[in-house]
C-alpha positions in Angstrom: 86.7 86.5 117.2 83.8 85.3 119.1 80.4 84.3 117.6 78.6 87.7 118.5 81.4 89.7 116.9 81.5 87.6 113.7 77.6 88.0 113.6 77.4 91.8 114.1 80.4 92.2 111.7 78.9 90.4 108.9 75.4 92.2 109.4 77.0 95.6 108.7 78.5 93.9 105.7 75.4 92.7 104.4 73.6 96.1 105.3 76.1 97.7 103.0 75.2 95.8 100.0 73.3 98.0 97.4 69.7 97.1 96.4 70.9 96.2 92.9 73.9 94.0 94.2 71.7 92.2 96.7 68.9 91.4 93.7 71.7 90.3 91.5 73.2 87.8 94.2 69.5 86.6 94.8 69.1 86.0 91.4 72.0 83.7 91.2 71.2 82.0 94.6 67.6 81.0 93.3 69.2 80.0 89.7 71.4 77.4 91.6 68.8 76.3 94.0 66.3 75.6 91.5 68.8 73.8 89.3 69.7 71.3 92.1 68.3 67.9 91.8 67.7 67.9 95.5 65.2 71.0 94.9 63.7 69.2 92.0 62.9 66.1 93.9 61.8 67.5 97.2 58.1 67.8 97.8 58.1 69.2 101.2 60.3 72.3 101.4 60.8 74.3 104.7 61.9 78.1 104.6 61.5 81.0 106.8 59.9 84.3 105.9 62.7 86.6 105.5 63.6 89.5 107.4 65.0 92.6 105.7 68.9 91.8 105.7 68.3 88.0 104.6 68.1 86.8 101.4 64.5 87.2 100.2 62.5 84.0 100.4 59.5 85.2 98.5 60.6 83.9 95.3 61.5 80.7 96.6 58.2 80.3 98.1 56.5 81.3 94.9 58.6 78.7 92.8 57.7 75.9 95.2 53.9 76.7 94.9 54.3 77.2 91.2 56.0 73.6 91.1 53.3 71.9 93.2 55.6 71.7 96.3 54.2 72.1 99.9 55.9 74.8 101.7 56.3 74.8 105.7 57.3 77.8 107.7 58.5 77.6 111.3 56.6 78.7 114.5 59.2 79.6 117.2 58.3 78.9 121.0 60.4 81.3 122.9 59.7 79.5 126.2 61.5 76.5 125.3 63.5 77.7 122.0 61.9 75.0 120.2 60.5 75.5 116.6 57.6 73.9 114.9 56.8 73.7 111.1 53.2 74.4 109.7 52.1 74.4 106.2 52.0 77.8 104.4 49.7 78.0 101.3 49.1 80.8 99.0 46.7 83.1 100.6 47.3 82.2 104.2 47.7 84.7 106.9 50.6 85.1 109.0 51.1 86.7 112.3 53.9 88.8 113.4 55.6 87.6 116.6 58.5 88.7 118.7 61.4 90.0 117.0 58.9 91.1 114.3 59.0 87.6 112.6 56.2 86.5 110.4 54.9 82.9 111.7 52.1 80.8 110.6 48.8 80.8 112.7 48.9 77.4 114.1 45.1 77.1 114.3 45.0 77.8 110.6 47.9 75.7 109.4 48.6 71.9 109.5 51.6 70.7 111.5 54.3 69.0 109.6 56.9 66.7 111.5 60.5 66.8 110.9 60.4 63.3 109.1 57.9 64.8 106.6 60.2 67.5 105.5 62.5 66.9 102.5 64.8 70.0 102.3 65.3 72.6 104.9 66.5 76.0 103.7 68.5 77.0 106.5 69.0 80.7 107.4 72.2 82.3 108.9 74.6 85.1 108.9 78.1 83.6 108.7 79.2 80.0 107.7 82.3 78.2 107.4 83.6 75.8 104.9 82.3 72.6 107.2 78.7 74.1 107.1 78.7 75.6 110.7 76.8 78.6 110.8 76.1 81.6 113.0 72.3 82.5 112.9 70.7 85.1 115.0 71.5 83.6 118.3 68.7 81.6 119.6 69.8 78.0 118.6 66.2 77.3 117.2 67.8 75.5 114.1 70.5 73.7 116.0 67.8 72.1 118.4 65.5 71.2 115.6 68.2 69.6 113.2 69.3 67.3 115.9 66.5 65.1 115.0 66.2 66.0 111.3 67.8 63.4 109.0 66.8 64.9 105.5 68.6 67.6 103.2 69.6 70.9 104.4 70.9 73.9 102.3 71.6 77.5 103.1 72.0 80.3 100.8 74.9 82.6 101.2 77.0 85.3 99.6 80.6 84.4 99.1 81.3 87.3 101.7 79.4 85.2 104.2 81.8 82.3 104.1 84.8 82.0 106.3 87.6 79.3 106.5 86.3 78.4 110.2 84.0 79.7 112.9 83.8 78.9 116.6 81.7 75.6 116.8 80.1 74.2 119.8 79.1 70.5 120.3 75.6 71.2 119.9 76.0 72.9 116.4 74.7 71.2 113.3 76.3 71.7 110.2 74.3 72.5 106.9 75.0 69.7 104.1 75.0 72.1 101.4 76.1 75.8 100.8 74.6 77.8 97.9 76.5 80.8 96.8 76.1 83.1 93.8 79.0 81.1 92.6 77.6 77.8 92.9 77.3 74.8 95.2 79.7 73.9 98.1 79.4 70.5 99.6 81.1 71.3 103.1 82.1 67.5 103.4 84.4 68.0 100.5 86.6 70.4 102.3 89.7 69.0 104.5 89.1 69.7 108.2 
């Protein structure tokens, strides 16, 4: 199956989750994330403002603020398909952009470079046991991660995890996967 078909099939599966099942999975994902030493030692955390079918990132942002961490969120540049991260503080306003994404207002936020971010929570739709992912198809994260050397994690339901997905030379795997059942280190799987 190609990436588009895998993405579409998984989106349909995610849409079929009941509200209560989704909330139960999210609660477990947050519990595992916040217990990670990586979370506890990270000061600057990058995360998206989630859309309806994605796992809700609001509790992650709130917990980071509560712990005194700096939260940064991406601003996409469609013309070049690049991404830039800006600080996001409690009370900051966001603007809705293309594809109905909520993004920072650059004039009202501080730019944060890739080497300043301790942890990126990478979104995605389908993942495999090597950490490769299929997102929404823009390639923004893969372009950003080329120059990013710190930690990456993804929050996923076990149904989003396949044995293998098609990966291209430019795809960058996520370093840790967090499922409702616990942590998966992709490097611990045999190829």
